[in-house]
Structure formats: structure tokens, C-alpha cells
C-alpha positions as CSV (number, residue, x, y, z in Angstrom):
1,M,0.2,-0.3,0.0
2,K,3.2,2.4,0.7
3,Q,4.5,1.7,-2.6
4,W,0.7,3.4,-4.1
5,K,0.6,6.2,-2.0
6,V,-3.1,4.8,-0.8
7,S,-4.6,3.8,2.5
8,A,-5.7,0.3,3.4
9,R,-9.1,1.4,3.3
10,T,-9.0,2.8,-0.2
11,M,-6.8,-0.5,-1.5
12,E,-9.8,-2.3,0.0
13,T,-12.0,-0.7,-2.4
14,Y,-9.9,-0.5,-5.5
15,L,-9.7,-4.8,-5.0
16,S,-13.5,-4.6,-4.4
17,R,-14.5,-3.1,-7.5
18,A,-11.6,-5.1,-9.6
19,R,-13.6,-8.6,-8.5
20,E,-16.7,-7.1,-9.7
21,M,-15.9,-5.8,-12.6
22,L,-13.8,-9.1,-13.6
23,L,-16.8,-11.3,-12.1
24,E,-19.4,-8.8,-14.6
25,E,-16.9,-9.8,-17.3
26,T,-17.7,-13.2,-17.3
27,G,-21.1,-13.7,-16.6
28,K,-21.2,-15.8,-14.0
29,T,-21.7,-15.1,-10.2
30,R,-19.6,-15.5,-7.6
31,Q,-21.4,-18.9,-6.5
32,E,-21.2,-20.0,-10.0
33,H,-17.5,-19.6,-10.1
34,I,-17.0,-21.3,-6.0
35,A,-19.1,-24.2,-8.1
36,E,-17.3,-24.5,-10.9
37,A,-13.9,-24.1,-8.7
38,Y,-15.3,-27.1,-6.5
39,W,-16.1,-29.2,-9.4
40,H,-12.8,-28.9,-10.7
41,Y,-10.9,-29.7,-7.6
42,Q,-13.4,-32.8,-6.7
43,S,-12.7,-34.1,-10.5
44,V,-9.0,-33.9,-9.5
45,I,-9.7,-35.9,-6.6
46,E,-11.5,-38.7,-7.9
47,D,-9.4,-39.5,-10.6
48,P,-7.6,-42.8,-10.9
49,K,-4.4,-41.1,-12.9
50,T,-4.0,-38.3,-10.6
51,T,-0.8,-38.3,-8.0
52,T,-1.6,-38.4,-4.4
53,R,0.5,-34.9,-4.6
54,E,-2.3,-33.7,-7.2
55,K,-5.4,-34.9,-4.7
56,L,-3.8,-33.4,-2.0
57,E,-3.3,-30.3,-3.5
58,A,-7.2,-30.5,-4.3
59,R,-8.3,-30.6,-1.0
60,A,-6.4,-28.1,0.4
61,G,-7.9,-26.1,-2.7
62,I,-11.3,-26.8,-1.1
63,R,-10.4,-25.9,2.4
64,E,-9.5,-22.9,1.6
65,L,-12.3,-22.2,-1.2
66,L,-14.6,-23.2,1.7
67,G,-13.1,-20.9,4.2
68,L,-12.8,-24.3,6.5
69,D,-9.0,-23.8,8.0
70,A,-8.2,-21.3,10.8
71,P,-6.9,-18.1,10.4
72,T,-2.9,-18.0,10.0
73,R,-2.5,-14.7,10.6
74,I,-4.4,-12.2,12.8
75,D,-3.5,-8.3,13.4
76,A,-5.3,-6.1,15.7
77,Q,-5.9,-2.3,15.6
78,V,-7.2,0.0,18.3
79,S,-8.8,3.0,16.4
80,G,-11.2,5.6,18.7
81,G,-12.6,2.5,20.9
82,V,-12.9,0.3,18.1
83,I,-10.6,-2.9,17.9
84,V,-10.3,-3.8,14.2
85,L,-8.8,-7.8,14.1
86,H,-7.7,-8.5,10.4
87,T,-7.2,-12.4,9.5
88,D,-6.4,-13.8,6.2
89,L,-10.2,-15.2,6.0
90,D,-12.3,-12.4,7.7
91,V,-12.4,-9.0,8.9
92,A,-14.3,-8.4,12.4
93,R,-15.0,-6.1,14.4
94,V,-15.5,-5.5,18.4
95,V,-16.9,-2.5,19.8
96,G,-16.8,-2.0,23.3
97,T,-19.4,-0.8,25.2
98,N,-19.5,1.0,28.8
99,D,-21.1,-2.0,30.1
100,G,-18.0,-4.6,29.7
101,N,-20.1,-6.1,27.0
102,S,-18.8,-6.1,23.4
103,D,-20.6,-5.8,19.7
104,S,-18.8,-8.3,17.4
105,R,-19.9,-7.7,13.6
106,S,-18.6,-9.2,11.0
107,R,-17.6,-7.2,7.5
């Protein structure tokens, strides 16, 4: 982000728009792309000609595609009373309240 001199928020906006443009160009929904990728991986697993390594890589692809693995990276930032947790899977916001409880929201 420093390379392009933009904030993290601006970079997220750019990436989000780029993903939208790619989806529009294909004429398929995100769900259709996920289904195609899943069935491709499944065909690799079921093919008797594929190697064990290829089958393991396909299983890893399915796990990643479906978000089944725990995050491998977590960063926390505090800004204006808000803790923002960044992971390689999702972004969660936890907002503290006066009564000690917290309100958790996924973004």
C-alpha cells in the first residue's frame, strides 16, 4: 500500500471493485465460480490417474475455497475505541460498550 501511497481502506475499495469487474466480465456469479472450482477440485480427487500430491493439493484448494481452515495470520488495531481484527480469512470488528459487553460484527 505504501508503494501506491493509498490507505488500506482505499486499497480494499480498489480490490473489491476489481473483483466486481472480473465477475461482470465473465457473466457468471461468484457462487457459479465457486461451484466450478469445487467440482474441478473434486474431479482431481476422484481421477485415478492423479498423483497423491495432486489430490492433497485439490483437498487444500477445497478447504481454502470453503474457508474451513483457521486463520493463519491475525493483526489487531485499536482506533477510536474500536478494535479491528484483520485475518487472512475475514475482518471482524469488536466495539466495546460501557457495560463491559462487546458487540461483534463481521465485515
